[in-house]
C-alpha positions as MATLAB code, in Angstrom:
seq = 'XXXXXXXXXXXXXXXXXXXXXXXXXXXXXXXXXXXXXXXXXXXXXXXXXXXXXXXXXXXXXXXXXXXXXXXXXXXXXXXXXXXXXXXXXXXXXXXXXXXXXXXXXXXXXXXXXXXXXXXXXXXXXXXXXXXXXXXXXXXXXXXXXXXXXXXXXXXXXXXXXXXXXXXXXXXXXXXXXXXXXXXXXXXXXXXXXXXXXXXXXXXXXXXXXXXXXXXXXXXXXXXXXXXXXXXXXXXXXXXXXXXXXXXXXXXXXXXXXXXXXXXXXXXXXXXXXXXXXXXXXXXXXXXXXXXXXXXXXXXXXXXXXXXXXXXXXXXXXXXXXXXXXXXXXXXXX';
ca = [
     137.710  116.395   86.522;
     134.141  116.990   85.404;
     133.447  120.745   85.398;
     129.748  120.294   86.280;
     129.892  117.973   89.265;
     133.494  118.246   90.365;
     133.648  114.456   90.649;
     136.808  112.706   89.514;
     135.979  109.897   87.118;
     138.561  107.400   85.932;
     139.480  108.317   82.350;
     139.416  104.719   81.135;
     135.987  104.156   82.663;
     134.646  107.390   81.191;
     135.943  106.507   77.745;
     134.217  103.129   78.047;
     130.846  104.744   78.801;
     127.985  102.399   78.037;
     125.638  105.265   77.214;
     122.896  104.335   79.660;
     121.079  107.647   79.265;
     120.742  107.458   75.501;
     119.759  103.776   75.726;
     117.078  104.663   78.289;
     115.910  107.645   76.231;
     115.333  105.354   73.253;
     113.346  102.997   75.481;
     111.287  105.977   76.684;
     110.693  106.972   73.050;
     109.265  103.495   72.453;
     107.036  103.781   75.507;
     105.745  107.164   74.338;
     104.962  105.729   70.902;
     103.043  102.863   72.571;
     101.323  105.063   75.173;
      97.785  103.930   74.410;
      98.680  100.233   74.557;
     100.656  100.750   77.772;
      97.851  102.815   79.360;
     100.323  105.588   80.178;
     100.079  109.351   79.603;
     102.743  111.432   77.867;
     103.002  115.168   78.376;
     105.514  117.952   77.927;
     106.158  120.565   80.610;
     106.474  124.234   79.566;
     110.260  123.859   79.945;
     110.260  121.087   77.346;
     110.889  118.245   79.822;
     108.917  115.111   78.934;
     106.818  113.228   81.494;
     105.666  109.626   81.107;
     102.984  109.007   83.724;
     103.006  105.243   84.312;
     100.544  105.122   87.211;
      99.708  108.495   88.798;
      96.720  109.730   86.797;
      97.241  107.109   84.106;
      96.290  103.474   84.754;
      99.575  101.918   83.642;
     100.064   98.186   84.080;
     102.436   95.239   83.991;
     104.015   96.096   80.646;
     104.443   99.754   81.567;
     106.219   98.679   84.757;
     108.383   96.166   82.904;
     109.528   98.739   80.365;
     109.989  101.374   83.064;
     112.279   98.940   84.879;
     114.379   98.348   81.753;
     114.732  102.112   81.288;
     115.810  102.418   84.935;
     118.553   99.881   84.153;
     119.784  102.098   81.343;
     118.935   99.568   78.660;
     121.618   97.186   79.966;
     119.229   94.756   81.629;
     116.245   92.695   80.570;
     113.075   92.252   82.589;
     110.432   89.597   81.860;
     107.087   88.941   83.515;
     107.127   85.286   84.600;
     105.139   82.970   86.883;
     106.429   82.891   90.477;
     105.518   80.029   92.815;
     106.707   78.779   96.193;
     105.010   76.440   98.671;
     101.624   76.842   97.005;
     101.752   80.645   96.740;
     101.352   81.671   93.094;
     101.921   85.229   91.890;
     103.115   87.024   88.792;
     106.834   87.658   89.065;
     109.821   89.204   87.345;
     113.000   87.710   85.965;
     115.837   90.246   85.712;
     119.167   89.670   83.991;
     122.204   91.759   83.083;
     125.801   91.308   81.964;
     126.729   94.787   83.236;
     125.552   94.500   86.831;
     127.521   97.334   88.461;
     126.573   99.917   85.837;
     122.996   98.825   85.119;
     121.995   98.215   88.747;
     124.004  100.740   90.776;
     125.172  103.467   88.395;
     121.711  103.522   86.789;
     118.832  101.698   88.521;
     119.504  102.337   92.213;
     117.089  104.807   93.857;
     119.776  106.877   95.525;
     118.929  110.480   94.635;
     116.498  112.396   96.862;
     114.731  114.952   94.657;
     113.865  117.977   96.806;
     112.568  121.165   95.207;
     110.262  123.796   96.743;
     108.320  121.303   98.870;
     108.466  118.509   96.313;
     110.009  115.158   97.261;
     110.535  111.915   95.381;
     113.203  109.255   95.225;
     115.028  109.422   91.920;
     116.486  106.435   90.128;
     117.704  105.729   86.643;
     120.601  106.739   84.411;
     120.442  110.524   84.873;
     122.130  109.874   88.216;
     125.278  108.905   86.269;
     125.363  112.435   84.836;
     124.492  114.388   87.990;
     126.594  112.112   90.218;
     125.181  113.682   93.355;
     126.121  110.401   95.074;
     129.778  111.251   94.535;
     131.261  108.482   96.687;
     129.257  105.773   94.906;
     130.324  106.917   91.447;
     133.937  107.243   92.506;
     133.764  103.637   93.741;
     132.176  102.444   90.511;
     134.534  104.485   88.339;
     131.642  105.419   86.077;
     130.095  108.633   84.834;
     128.506  110.179   81.769;
     128.839  113.720   80.367;
     125.930  116.216   80.430;
     125.344  115.874   76.711;
     122.421  114.473   74.774;
     119.388  113.305   76.753;
     118.831  112.173   80.339;
     116.237  109.882   81.959;
     115.131  109.898   85.591;
     112.492  107.669   87.217;
     110.466  108.992   90.145;
     108.623  106.909   92.740;
     105.914  109.432   93.551;
     102.202  110.213   93.544;
     102.851  113.845   92.559;
     104.020  114.549   89.010;
     107.051  116.839   88.699;
     106.476  120.423   87.594;
     108.773  122.915   85.883;
     110.415  123.905   89.164;
     111.386  120.273   89.737;
     112.613  119.944   86.146;
     114.725  123.081   86.520;
     116.209  121.846   89.814;
     117.089  118.443   88.349;
     118.473  119.973   85.149;
     120.708  122.345   87.131;
     122.103  119.468   89.217;
     122.886  117.548   86.027;
     124.226  120.545   84.098;
     121.677  120.008   81.329;
     118.764  121.781   79.693;
     115.366  120.844   81.125;
     114.186  120.121   77.570;
     116.692  117.251   77.404;
     115.061  115.419   80.331;
     112.533  112.590   80.413;
     110.796  111.702   83.676;
     109.155  108.302   84.228;
     106.799  108.405   87.212;
     104.654  105.908   89.126;
     103.518  105.706   92.758;
     104.446  102.744   94.928;
     100.800  101.642   95.144;
     100.332  101.011   91.418;
     100.786   98.041   89.122;
     103.754   99.634   87.346;
     105.222  100.638   90.695;
     104.991   97.073   91.997;
     106.708   95.712   88.890;
     109.583   98.166   88.766;
     110.330   97.726   92.476;
     110.399   93.905   92.286;
     112.710   94.337   89.290;
     115.262   95.798   91.719;
     115.949   92.334   93.156;
     119.448   92.139   91.630;
     120.178   95.784   92.443;
     119.334   95.079   96.096;
     121.888   92.266   96.214;
     124.566   94.479   94.675;
     123.895   97.278   97.112;
     124.239   94.818  100.012;
     127.547   93.605   98.532;
     128.710   97.198   98.366;
     127.684   97.617  102.022;
     129.803   94.539  102.853;
     132.850   96.068  101.133;
     132.853   93.820   98.064;
     133.986   95.240   94.705;
     130.806   94.831   92.634;
     132.735   95.405   89.399;
     133.894   91.786   89.803;
     130.393   90.508   89.013;
     130.414   89.065   85.496;
     126.677   88.435   85.135;
     123.588   88.533   87.305;
     120.034   87.259   87.278;
     117.224   87.364   89.779;
     113.584   86.486   90.388;
     110.964   88.029   92.669;
     107.178   88.031   93.001;
     105.225   91.147   92.051;
     103.291   92.610   94.964;
      99.525   92.937   94.628;
      98.646   96.636   94.657;
      98.193   97.875   98.228;
      95.486  100.229   99.510;
      97.972  103.103   99.973;
     101.610  103.939   99.371;
     102.710  103.242  102.957;
     101.399   99.680  102.831;
     102.772   99.344   99.310;
     106.262  100.161  100.596;
     105.913   97.181  102.914;
     104.583   94.784  100.289;
     107.092   95.700   97.590;
     110.027   95.419  100.000;
     108.801   92.041  101.237;
     108.723   90.655   97.696;
     112.504   91.054   97.567;
     113.356   90.438  101.234;
     111.297   87.246  101.539;
     110.676   86.166   97.940;
     113.693   87.314   95.950;
     116.330   84.929   94.557;
     119.564   86.153   92.950;
     122.307   84.243   91.129;
     125.605   86.050   90.522;
     128.612   84.862   88.541;
     131.632   86.415   90.223;
     135.377   86.724   89.691;
     136.611   85.834   93.181;
     138.323   83.116   95.212;
     136.308   80.233   96.632;
     137.237   81.111  100.201;
     136.025   84.664   99.722;
     132.666   83.562   98.331;
     132.256   80.880  101.010;
     132.625   83.560  103.688;
     130.515   86.135  101.832;
     127.452   84.036  100.960;
     125.908   83.690  104.464;
     126.328   87.447  105.074;
     124.432   88.424  101.942;
     120.735   87.353  102.223;
     118.165   89.292  104.236;
     118.175   86.525  106.871;
     121.616   87.770  108.008;
     119.890   90.808  109.555;
     118.459   90.838  113.095;
     115.380   92.618  111.670;
     114.578   89.643  109.432;
     111.395   87.675  109.994;
     108.552   90.205  110.153;
     106.627   91.857  107.311;
     108.171   95.207  106.514;
     105.119   97.242  107.517;
     105.378   95.734  111.017;
     109.019   96.777  111.237;
     108.075  100.227  109.981;
     105.540  100.577  112.801;
     107.997   99.160  115.347;
     110.461  101.928  114.491;
     107.860  104.694  114.581;
     107.741  105.141  110.822;
     111.445  105.984  110.657;
     112.782  104.087  107.635;
     116.383  104.773  108.645;
     116.014  102.899  111.938;
     115.639   99.627  110.023;
     118.887   97.653  109.868;
     120.393   98.421  106.427;
     121.619   94.834  106.262;
     118.019   93.667  105.896;
     117.721   95.040  102.363;
     118.817   92.064  100.319;
     117.149   89.134   98.548;
     115.890   86.146  100.506;
     118.130   83.641   98.728;
     121.500   84.086   97.017;
     123.779   81.912   94.888;
     127.351   82.966   94.096;
     129.182   81.093   91.335;
     132.950   81.420   90.999;
     133.645   82.160   87.326;
     137.055   80.442   87.603;
     136.411   77.330   89.723;
     132.756   76.791   88.791;
     131.794   76.246   92.432;
     128.570   77.780   93.733;
     127.989   79.001   97.294;
     124.398   79.464   98.462;
     122.628   80.941  101.468;
     119.171   82.002  102.611;
     115.729   80.788  101.617;
     112.352   82.174  100.603;
     109.935   82.822  103.499;
     106.493   82.172  102.079;
     104.644   82.452  105.389;
     105.883   86.031  105.799;
     104.868   86.820  102.222;
     101.362   85.517  102.840;
     101.029   87.764  105.909;
     102.256   90.742  103.922;
     100.661   90.305  100.503;
      97.328   88.604  101.145;
      96.110   90.369  104.278;
];
């Protein structure tokens, strides 16, 4: 039993900790050292917490977003900027890969922690979640956690930089000193924001698998591709564009330890096309539901195209397809 969070973590899993926070902290150190080249700003709050501004007041860019995404994955994934093309639509894209999908994508990268402190709000992602384990049910399912020792890294999708009150709130939830924290921050409508959200293409597939009741720890390796959204005029429209890049442009290939019959049944349920809300740009859905994000069918949030390879039989089961016409309506309007 962890005396900070009260969450039971399997002893074998805890002893096999992959150290995602320290890996991410080292990546953040590298970003800070390259701040000028990355067009990011590094500052220290009075509490000692470090802030890497990747797109709020700082310009940021593709490389800042790429490295932010790798930090979000706890240093257990690799993200490359690659060409993306489909049916004549050409955009910069990301290629994401990991051999530790459950830990890197869900225990670390997933944006599952709502940061609320004295009127401040941002969605938190990254490896600090594996220390705080506010999402207790998720971490119990994954059988993963890290102790409140050393350093912690949290990414914030926000246009408002965190202050000392936010740092103190986060530190208390994690059972750590504020001076041990590093925040990486970028708004949705920024180049870095677009990159790090598209880099969640594999994470989105894993979260959908979790929603379908599949044990994601059975995934041996994962890779995915998605276009990078052109920066939108505001954060609301950027939410639509960045979601559409995964929902209508994302492709994921998973190597899985499972039976053929199980994968044959699972594949058609996994892509975004399995949802009744599929087919319209996300900002149109958002308006249809009166701006209430939680009215959107949760089954929509998955890549456009999926491929599941059985690690034992070698057979691959595929479903879904990229929807370029929807992407054009979303990204080029």
